[in-house]
DOMAR-789413 format. One record per residue (C-alpha): residue in three letters; x, y, z. Coordinates in steps of 0.02 Angstrom, whole numbers, padded with zeros to 5 digits, always signed. Layout:
# residues N
ALAXYZ;...
This chain:
# residues 269
MET-03281-00103-00204;GLN-03195+00038-00311;THR-03299+00134-00429;PRO-03273+00079-00608;PRO-03171+00209-00709;GLU-03268+00341-00795;PHE-03210+00307-00969;ASP-03291+00134-00959;VAL-03460+00204-01002;VAL-03393+00274-01173;ALA-03269+00132-01217;GLU-03387+00033-01331;GLY-03423+00186-01446;TYR-03262+00282-01423;ASP-03188+00242-01593;GLN-03351+00284-01680;THR-03365+00455-01589;PHE-03185+00507-01600;THR-03050+00395-01664;GLN-03136+00356-01836;THR-03213+00524-01857;PRO-03141+00641-01994;VAL-03077+00764-01862;GLY-03024+00624-01747;ILE-02917+00547-01888;ARG-02848+00717-01944;GLN-02783+00761-01771;ARG-02706+00593-01738;GLU-02621+00601-01908;ARG-02543+00765-01850;VAL-02483+00690-01689;TRP-02402+00540-01778;ALA-02322+00662-01906;ILE-02239+00753-01764;LEU-02191+00588-01672;GLU-02108+00528-01830;ASN-01975+00667-01815;LEU-01955+00647-01626;ILE-01944+00459-01586;GLN-01779+00372-01621;PRO-01758+00274-01784;ASN-01704+00125-01683;PRO-01861+00070-01578;GLY-01846+00018-01399;ASN-01969-00008-01256;ALA-02113+00111-01247;LEU-02245+00137-01107;GLU-02411+00217-01159;LEU-02514+00306-01027;ASN-02701+00325-01053;ALA-02691+00212-01204;GLY-02875+00209-01229;THR-02937+00089-01375;GLY-02752+00062-01427;GLU-02739+00159-01590;ASP-02577+00237-01543;ALA-02507+00080-01464;LEU-02535-00017-01619;TRP-02454+00124-01724;LEU-02301+00114-01612;ALA-02295-00068-01619;SER-02304-00064-01816;LYS-02146+00052-01799;GLY-02054-00095-01708;TRP-02075-00028-01533;ARG-02106-00150-01392;VAL-02264-00067-01308;VAL-02338-00086-01140;ALA-02515+00003-01159;THR-02595+00053-00993;ASP-02764+00136-00951;ALA-02875+00153-00802;SER-03023+00086-00896;PRO-03030-00108-00923;ALA-03163-00074-01051;MET-03056+00028-01154;LEU-02911-00098-01153;ALA-03032-00236-01202;ALA-03081-00130-01349;ALA-02899-00108-01391;ARG-02866-00301-01390;LYS-03017-00338-01496;LYS-02955-00210-01624;TRP-02785-00288-01625;GLU-02858-00458-01670;ASN-02881-00385-01849;THR-02708-00318-01874;THR-02577-00401-01984;LEU-02441-00384-01856;PRO-02384-00547-01783;THR-02444-00589-01603;SER-02276-00574-01528;ALA-02263-00396-01593;LEU-02432-00336-01517;PRO-02434-00221-01377;THR-02466-00293-01198;THR-02601-00219-01089;LEU-02604-00166-00905;THR-02751-00085-00810;LEU-02667+00055-00722;ARG-02720+00231-00668;LEU-02606+00376-00696;GLU-02588+00413-00520;SER-02539+00234-00476;LEU-02397+00232-00606;HIS-02272+00213-00465;THR-02335+00039-00428;LEU-02278-00015-00601;LYS-02114-00113-00576;ASP-02053-00105-00748;THR-01917+00026-00785;GLY-01801+00048-00934;PHE-01918+00133-01057;ASP-01851+00231-01205;LEU-02017+00316-01228;ILE-02165+00363-01122;PHE-02312+00428-01214;SER-02479+00503-01171;ASN-02598+00571-01305;PHE-02750+00684-01311;GLY-02768+00756-01137;GLY-02746+00607-01024;LEU-02631+00715-00912;ASN-02769+00840-00898;CYS-02866+00712-00783;LEU-02729+00743-00650;ASN-02732+00886-00529;PRO-02565+00988-00508;ALA-02508+00882-00363;GLU-02537+00722-00447;LEU-02451+00785-00605;GLN-02298+00834-00504;HIS-02294+00662-00432;LEU-02309+00583-00604;GLY-02164+00683-00663;THR-02052+00606-00534;VAL-02104+00434-00576;VAL-02084+00456-00763;TRP-01906+00515-00749;ASP-01870+00361-00642;LYS-01930+00242-00771;LEU-01850+00324-00927;ASN-01677+00270-00992;PRO-01550+00403-01008;GLY-01586+00487-01175;GLY-01770+00423-01162;LYS-01914+00542-01203;PHE-02077+00588-01119;ILE-02202+00642-01247;ALA-02369+00707-01205;VAL-02513+00785-01297;VAL-02606+00901-01172;MET-02748+01027-01180;GLY-02683+01203-01145;ARG-02760+01351-01061;PHE-02824+01440-01219;CYS-02893+01375-01386;TRP-02945+01506-01512;TRP-03066+01382-01595;GLU-03153+01347-01429;SER-03171+01528-01372;LEU-03234+01583-01539;TYR-03357+01445-01551;PHE-03435+01471-01381;LEU-03437+01668-01397;LEU-03534+01648-01557;LYS-03660+01542-01467;GLY-03666+01671-01324;LYS-03594+01553-01199;PHE-03456+01674-01125;ARG-03418+01568-00971;GLN-03379+01420-01075;ALA-03276+01524-01192;PHE-03141+01544-01068;ARG-03170+01394-00960;ARG-02987+01339-00987;LEU-02923+01491-00895;SER-02989+01430-00731;LYS-02874+01374-00599;SER-03002+01257-00533;PRO-03055+01089-00619;VAL-03186+01100-00755;ASP-03318+00966-00773;ALA-03298+00880-00947;PHE-03447+00777-00982;LEU-03419+00604-01061;THR-03610+00573-01062;PRO-03751+00687-01002;GLN-03742+00591-00834;THR-03556+00561-00820;SER-03420+00694-00802;ILE-03233+00703-00749;PRO-03138+00849-00671;THR-03022+00926-00796;TRP-02872+01037-00769;TYR-02788+01139-00900;PHE-02606+01178-00912;ALA-02502+01299-01013;PRO-02343+01230-01084;ASN-02233+01324-00952;GLU-02349+01268-00811;LEU-02336+01081-00864;ALA-02144+01093-00880;THR-02138+01172-00700;LEU-02245+01038-00626;LEU-02142+00907-00705;GLN-01990+00983-00636;LEU-01912+01011-00809;VAL-01929+01203-00824;ASN-01737+01210-00852;ASN-01735+01053-00973;LYS-01631+01113-01128;ASN-01709+00975-01232;THR-01892+01020-01220;ILE-01988+01041-01384;CYS-02165+01102-01395;ARG-02277+01092-01554;PRO-02459+01145-01578;VAL-02586+01008-01615;GLY-02744+01081-01673;PHE-02711+01262-01712;TRP-02800+01256-01880;LEU-02886+01084-01851;PRO-03042+01106-01749;PRO-03081+01019-01582;SER-03167+00850-01592;TYR-03337+00921-01531;LEU-03345+01014-01702;ASN-03338+00854-01804;PRO-03527+00855-01851;PHE-03500+01019-01939;PHE-03338+00979-02027;ALA-03388+00794-02071;LYS-03504+00873-02196;ARG-03362+00989-02268;PRO-03218+00869-02295;ARG-03134+00989-02427;LEU-03128+01118-02286;LEU-03061+00999-02165;SER-02927+00944-02286;VAL-02873+01129-02309;LEU-02860+01147-02130;ALA-02761+00994-02111;TRP-02645+01057-02244;LEU-02622+01224-02157;GLU-02587+01135-01998;ARG-02423+01060-02065;PHE-02357+01233-02087;VAL-02390+01309-01914;ALA-02235+01375-01834;PRO-02194+01314-01660;GLY-02196+01441-01514;TRP-02345+01552-01474;SER-02459+01442-01582;ALA-02447+01298-01458;CYS-02523+01413-01331;ALA-02674+01443-01437;ALA-02715+01266-01506;ASP-02832+01137-01451;HIS-02687+01030-01389;TYR-02496+01046-01388;LEU-02369+00911-01400;ILE-02226+00927-01270;CYS-02067+00821-01290;MET-01947+00810-01142;GLU-01787+00705-01151;LYS-01697+00634-01000;GLU-01519+00689-01000;GLY-01390+00553-00984;
């Protein structure tokens, strides 16, 4: 019998510990603001990878996209469907769900997507070889002119390094620089191996290093990482100022110092 996906253990409380927290809300709003300027005004077919509890899938559906939301965790998708019961969208407009691991995307028979989207570090759960394979599959499933957009944790986050240096945890301050996987703990008893990729590394692994239509934007340069939510939840005005500053961060080097970066790659016709 296959071991249950690791994220099953946090599915029930995921929205309370991240999605609905002040930092989580601000981070997702930033992603959506960037997406608004990248996705086509005429919605088509969207495939979401590591959809979690369905927050992004529901947002895309509200914009008129026909969404297939996939995740390795059945419990996460169950939480998503329960959430969608309270939406005002008609049932016919709601996303469909499919339990599917990222490394098994090639088994999905559906093609002809105009958007394939992965948010908040789902791709960081793949090792370099798996990520390279995923890139091949993604481009086969996209329509010409379709976009692959992913929000990924990079190799350096100035917030993270400063936080751990101030706590005297020097090893953790620069853990993202490791070429080996780093254990990320979901609970004190459950961890998952996590790889970090700089934007140029990701583009190379996805075999798009020469793609002329690649866009990269910081997500979380001024906005703090989610594990700092307990501090910023007590300081909403400070968090609001940081969210305001985030809107004016210029692309470029800032993507290499943020908690995440959003990378958008368009399939050439």
